[in-house]
ROSE-20478 format. One record per residue (C-alpha): residue in three letters; x, y, z. Coordinates in steps of 0.001 Angstrom, whole numbers, plus 500000, padded with zeros to 6 digits. Each point is the difference from the previous one (the first is absolute). Layout:
BEGIN
ALAXYZ
...
***
This chain:
BEGIN
MET680167557996085314
PRO500949497343497397
LYS498765502462497207
GLY502227502791501383
ALA499812503357501485
ALA499049501743496630
SER497186497542499310
SER496535501391499698
GLU498959497875503036
ALA502705501503502235
GLN499483503424498757
ALA496254499790500677
GLY500957498866503516
VAL502054503102500534
GLU497139502193498727
ARG497549498300502643
TRP502605500449502700
ARG500555503727499174
ARG496198500602499785
HIS499548498360503393
ILE502724502069501535
GLU498081503022498733
TYR497248499346502323
PHE502361501160502782
TRP502526502209498285
THR501021501097496426
PRO503698499322499631
ASN502002501544497259
ASP502202497683497807
ALA503163500352502283
GLN497836499108503074
LEU498404497036498248
LEU503485498686499150
ALA501274500645503445
LEU497162497967501364
ALA500771497102497580
ASN503689500415500996
GLY499024499755503642
TYR498216496701499455
ASN503296498517498735
ASP502538501867502181
ASP498281499945503333
PRO500634496627501606
ARG496533500040501693
PHE498112500607496878
LYS502179497557498015
ALA499566497275502496
ARG496229500195499498
PHE500349499949496237
ASP502624497103500274
LYS497247497836501755
ILE497910500298496853
HIS503044499569497515
PRO503693500645500535
GLU500298502269496931
LEU496657501963500412
ALA501369503126501607
ALA502515500465497136
PHE497325499162497371
ILE497740502644501479
ARG502769502591499842
GLU500879499080496396
ALA496242499982499091
VAL499588503531501421
GLN503207501248498197
VAL498478498758496755
TYR496609501637500820
LEU501535503299500642
SER502163499902496912
LEU496902499355497989
ARG498223502976501378
LYS502604502471498715
***
């Protein structure tokens, strides 16, 4: 997180997350972003991420947005 959502480390994390999801389902870009939005917008998901770091859910959403913008 200290290096930012566009950092190579954050982007590699998003890529690993996307590949993991594809074991179960292959989301399109809109669905991938919707999932990241849900992590931040759904209080149940956000509470889980807040236990790790209070800004983690928003960071994940931002990192996914960057990831998707770089794929275009």
